[in-house]
C-alpha positions as a Markdown table, in Angstrom:
| # | Residue | x | y | z |
|---|---|---|---|---|
| 1 | Met | 178.7 | 145.1 | 135.2 |
| 2 | Lys | 180.2 | 144.6 | 138.4 |
| 3 | Lys | 176.9 | 143.3 | 140.1 |
| 4 | Leu | 176.0 | 140.9 | 137.5 |
| 5 | Ile | 179.3 | 139.7 | 138.3 |
| 6 | Ala | 178.9 | 139.5 | 142.0 |
| 7 | Leu | 175.7 | 137.8 | 142.1 |
| 8 | Ser | 177.0 | 134.9 | 139.0 |
| 9 | Ser | 180.1 | 134.5 | 141.6 |
| 10 | Ala | 177.7 | 134.2 | 144.6 |
| 11 | Leu | 175.5 | 131.6 | 142.8 |
| 12 | Ala | 178.5 | 129.9 | 141.4 |
| 13 | Leu | 179.7 | 129.3 | 145.6 |
| 14 | Gly | 176.6 | 128.5 | 146.4 |
| 15 | Leu | 175.9 | 125.9 | 143.9 |
| 16 | Thr | 179.5 | 124.6 | 145.3 |
| 17 | Val | 178.9 | 124.7 | 148.4 |
| 18 | Ala | 176.0 | 122.8 | 147.9 |
| 19 | Ala | 177.2 | 120.0 | 146.3 |
| 20 | Cys | 179.7 | 119.0 | 148.5 |
| 21 | Asp | 179.5 | 116.1 | 150.2 |
| 22 | Gly | 179.0 | 115.0 | 153.6 |
| 23 | Pro | 180.7 | 113.4 | 156.0 |
| 24 | Lys | 178.7 | 110.5 | 155.8 |
| 25 | Glu | 178.1 | 110.4 | 152.8 |
| 26 | Asn | 181.9 | 110.2 | 152.2 |
| 27 | Ala | 182.2 | 107.4 | 155.0 |
| 28 | Ala | 179.2 | 105.4 | 153.3 |
| 29 | Glu | 180.6 | 106.0 | 150.0 |
| 30 | Asp | 184.3 | 105.0 | 150.3 |
| 31 | Ala | 183.1 | 102.1 | 152.4 |
| 32 | Gly | 180.6 | 101.0 | 149.3 |
| 33 | Glu | 183.4 | 101.5 | 146.6 |
| 34 | Gln | 186.0 | 99.3 | 148.8 |
| 35 | Ala | 183.5 | 96.3 | 149.2 |
| 36 | Ala | 182.4 | 96.6 | 145.7 |
| 37 | Glu | 186.0 | 96.6 | 144.6 |
| 38 | Ala | 187.0 | 93.4 | 146.2 |
| 39 | Thr | 184.1 | 91.2 | 144.9 |
| 40 | Asn | 184.7 | 92.6 | 141.6 |
| 41 | Ala | 188.3 | 91.3 | 142.2 |
| 42 | Ser | 186.7 | 87.9 | 143.4 |
| 43 | Ala | 183.9 | 87.9 | 141.0 |
| 44 | Glu | 187.6 | 88.1 | 138.7 |
| 45 | Ala | 189.2 | 85.6 | 139.9 |
| 46 | Ala | 186.4 | 83.1 | 140.0 |
| 47 | Glu | 185.5 | 83.8 | 136.4 |
| 48 | Asp | 189.7 | 83.4 | 135.7 |
| 49 | Ala | 189.3 | 79.9 | 137.4 |
| 50 | Gly | 186.7 | 78.6 | 135.3 |
| 51 | Ala | 184.1 | 78.8 | 137.9 |
| 52 | Ile | 181.6 | 80.9 | 137.0 |
| 53 | Thr | 181.0 | 82.4 | 133.5 |
| 54 | Asp | 181.4 | 86.1 | 132.5 |
| 55 | Glu | 178.5 | 87.0 | 133.0 |
| 56 | Gln | 177.7 | 86.0 | 136.2 |
| 57 | Ala | 180.7 | 88.1 | 137.2 |
| 58 | Asp | 179.1 | 91.2 | 135.6 |
| 59 | Ala | 176.2 | 90.2 | 137.7 |
| 60 | Met | 177.9 | 90.0 | 140.7 |
| 61 | Thr | 179.8 | 93.4 | 140.3 |
| 62 | Asp | 176.5 | 94.8 | 139.3 |
| 63 | Lys | 174.9 | 94.1 | 142.9 |
| 64 | Ala | 178.0 | 95.0 | 144.2 |
| 65 | Glu | 177.9 | 98.6 | 142.7 |
| 66 | Asp | 174.1 | 99.2 | 143.1 |
| 67 | Lys | 174.4 | 98.3 | 147.1 |
| 68 | Ala | 177.4 | 100.9 | 146.7 |
| 69 | Asp | 175.2 | 103.0 | 145.6 |
| 70 | Ala | 172.8 | 102.6 | 147.8 |
| 71 | Met | 175.2 | 102.8 | 150.6 |
| 72 | Glu | 176.4 | 106.6 | 149.3 |
| 73 | Glu | 172.7 | 107.1 | 149.0 |
| 74 | Asn | 172.0 | 107.1 | 153.1 |
| 75 | Gly | 174.7 | 108.2 | 153.6 |
| 76 | Glu | 173.5 | 111.6 | 152.1 |
| 77 | Ala | 170.4 | 111.4 | 153.7 |
| 78 | Ala | 171.9 | 110.6 | 156.8 |
| 79 | Asp | 174.2 | 114.1 | 156.4 |
| 80 | Gln | 170.8 | 116.0 | 155.1 |
| 81 | Thr | 168.8 | 114.9 | 158.4 |
| 82 | Gly | 171.4 | 114.4 | 160.9 |
| 83 | Ala | 170.7 | 110.6 | 161.5 |
| 84 | Pro | 173.5 | 108.2 | 161.8 |
| 85 | Ala | 174.3 | 106.0 | 158.1 |
| 86 | Pro | 172.0 | 103.1 | 157.8 |
| 87 | Ala | 173.6 | 100.4 | 156.4 |
| 88 | Ala | 172.8 | 99.0 | 152.7 |
| 89 | Thr | 171.0 | 95.9 | 152.3 |
């Protein structure tokens, strides 16, 4: 029983460490989220002003969130390979 508990604890710890984000992934995720939030704010302001439709604002936000996700994935890949994180386009 003690061996089972020790093994379970070791596996849980290993999965927890494996799930941690690296520094490049964290930086890319933060930058992407900030850019997406700024885009969302701009889209909402333009929608409120009547310059664009709700659908257009949603499309702008979706595109910004997709870019943020790509930035995070690039950061994760850079952490795994040791390469600098490439910027998403």
